[in-house]
Phi, psi and omega in degrees: 000123180266145179258144180283150177298148181264141171223146180281129177275157178303130178079358181297329176303329181289340177294334188252031181249057185217169180294327178296313177300318176298318178296313182300314181296322177293318179293337177295330177285313180206118020274340182099156181242156173224152176257114190259133171072185184293327182282356179053046179289137189273131182231151177264149174276165182296137186291140177106341181204131176287343186268008182300143176264002184252133181246143182237125180304145175256172179293154179307320180291324178292318181297316182298317179297318180300310182296322172300315180291329175295313180297325181276353181083008178281339173232155182229156175288140181249217187273163180276140176216173173247133180230156173256140180254153177312133175082359180239144180264335182268137176294147180241153177289141179215159174241132178288157176247125181237159179263130180305149182303319181295327180290321185292348180279343181289159181304143182256157177307143185070008166288156172279142182221138177290126179236133181247132173246115183256108180279102182280334170200162185308129177084011181217107180240138178261129183255133176223148176209168185303320193244359178205170176211175178178198183215155175230121188236126180287134175211121176052043176081359170234181181241129172282134179252126187238145170283180179290351181259003181085005179282122177281127184250358174151194181239160180217165184269345185201172180294320182298314180295324178292326177291321175298317180295320178295320178294318173301321177303325182266005178084019181244167172252116180285107178199110003273170169252119174248127183245130182233127176264133175298140178265014175281160175288122182282131176251138178248000000 
């Protein structure tokens, strides 16, 4: 069976901007997923080893996300294996789900990542890193920390603490944190 070349549709990138997607991409590395049977139902491998021969069914939202990421080329079909599924004694044919080589070169959760805070005017800093962005906005003496989607994830006492909190939210360690203040005269 030949596969058609994949192309991204308008707005398709928005489908993959959630916590479930981030978790699925992390879990694709370890413990890993397999597609069981002709229906390609999504199962997780046993935690702690990608070589496990036992497969555990995943939640429907995770299964849907795996299939969407496969269709978009962010995950790929791997090699064929045999696994046992809960409640069955006979092994079933399955296909592993792998992360493309280009994706695995990206920073992984709990990696250290360089985070830059650009203070564009007093009380408002824009945060950028290789894999995420956000904003830090002063309000009532503390700083609100927001994701790139405008979701407030908490408060911080400084721009540095806000950048560290945003990195932790995305599963990274902020090191180093670089803060740059615009040198223009601020007009109010």
